[in-house]
C-alpha positions, 0 to 999 in steps of 0.5 A: 500500500502506497501512502504519504503523510498529511504534511506531504499531502498539504505540501503537494496541495500548496505546490499545486495551488501555487502553480495553478493560481497567478501571483495576484488575483482581484477578488470581490468579497465581504469582510468578516471577523476582522481582528487586529493583532498586537504584532501588527498583523490583521486576520479576517474572513472573506465571505460571500452572501446569497443575493436573495436570502443573505446566507453565506455561500462562500468563505475563505480565511484571509490575512494582511501582514504587518508590513502590508497593513500599515500602508494598504489599510491606512490608505484605504481608511483615509480614502474611504473615511471608514475603518477597515472592519467587518461588514465592508464590501471590498475589492482586494488583490490576493495571492491564493495560498495553502499552508501545510499547517494553517490550510487555505488562505488569502494573503491580501496585498492591496485594496481598491478603495474606489470599489468600497466607496461605491458600495458605501455610497450605495449603502448610504443612498439605500438608507436615505431612500428608506428614510424618505420612503418612511416619510422621516428623512426631513422630519427633524429638519422641519422642527422649529429651533427655539429662539434661545437654545440654552438648555442643551442635551449633549450626547458624547463621551465624557472624556472626549476632547471634543466635549471639553472643547464644546463646553469651554467654547460655549461658556467662554463666548464673548457676548456672555450668553448663558448655556446649560449643557447636560451630558448624556454619556455614550460611546462615540467609537467602536462597535457599540457606538450605534446602540450607545447613542440610541440609548442616550437619545432614549434617556433624553426623550424621557426628559425632553421637556427640560431641553431645547436641543440635542447635540451629538458631538465627537472630537477629532480622530480617524475618519474611518471610525464614523461608520457607526453614524451611517446606520438606519436605526440611528438615523431613524431615531434622530430623524424622528426625535421631537427636539432639534438634533445638531451634529458635530462629529469632527470630520471634514469629509462627506457628511454621514447619514446622521448629518443628513437627517439632523436639524443642523450639522457642523464639522466640529464640536466647536462649530456646533457651539458657534452655531448655538452662540450665533442663534443666541446672538441673532435673538439678542440682536432682534431683541435689541432692535425691538427694544430700540423700536419700542422706545422710539415708538413709545417716544413718538406716541408720547409726543403725539399724545402730548400734542393731542392732549394739548389740542384737546385741552385747548379745545376744552378750554375754548369750549368751556369758555364758550359754554360759560359765556353762553350760560352767563348770557342765559343767566343774564336773560333769566335774571332780566326775565325774572326781574321783569316778571317779578316787577310785573307780578308786583305791579299786578299784586300792587294794583290788586291790593290797591283795588282791594284797599279802595274797596275796603276804604269805600266800604268802611264805616268812616267813609259811609259816615263821611257821606252823611250817614250815621250808625245808631247803636243800642247797648253797643249794637247797631240797630237796623230796625226800630222794632227793637226800640222801646220808649225810654231806651237810650241810643247812641248815634255815631256821626262822621264827627262825634256821637249823639245820645238820645232817649226814645219817646 
């Protein structure tokens, strides 16, 4: 029986592979289980998924040696703005190897960043399409920013330099505007970033009535660490948040999906601070202009009212004088009328009195006696008939001048 050792078999396979496959071969695959070793090497798996159900239909072990990694991967990350990590569609130049101990593997010698950029762009466009289809792409941008955005919920890492720069820039503004930032801690890099930021948003939501805006900031660093801000769940959470969301995740490349759905995006944390200070300055300017306008209008109104009041007082004085004159004239007429009426009444009463006095005078006994008449009294009573007299009675006859006593015979 002929036989060979396993090592011999693997060496034969290795030799066959080396003879059959070209030195370098460009392969399209997706990265998986990317692990960076402390010695500088990078180990990973390349996989291919079914386009219909997403199941893995091919897999190969891959590796990038330290001398290649430092140049190829760094260049890839700078050009794509993404960290070389799991889940990336890549076009890689590999040599097919079969090691007697480690088996089949792909040794990466180069990475075409343009292919990944196209795929990342396609992924981002797909996320934006989903957000638009769901009707939430512009939801946060359609909110109204408070005129005085002072109460700020800040989502960031407490130890991040960007957070310290943001707070220092806010508190040190030259206008002296007062802000009230409140930190909601979150991881801003690594695989847990997406979940951590969403958790922080949920904590802010529970206290949303205490804040005017939400700020998501991340300081400088590798642009390759921004892939966590290009996910649908995080973008959807921000797009539907009831408070304006302002982003400043510290990069100068293309905006992330998170930037696209935020109310406002800035390039750096300090730029976010400048934006808030500017809004406060605009409100202050409007209030100052309104103050000047109110003072000017109030002064104009006072002057106009003063003139109107003077005119009114003049008219009132003239009217008062006219009314007083008219009333004095009326009183004079009334006085004259009263005097004349009184005089006429007095004359009438005087004539009536005179008439009565004349009547009384003509009717008086003295007047009658003066005409030759006399009055005869018996016992002090005037006699009108002789039937009351008896012979021997004493009677008194009153004449106009004097009295005669007689005895009846």
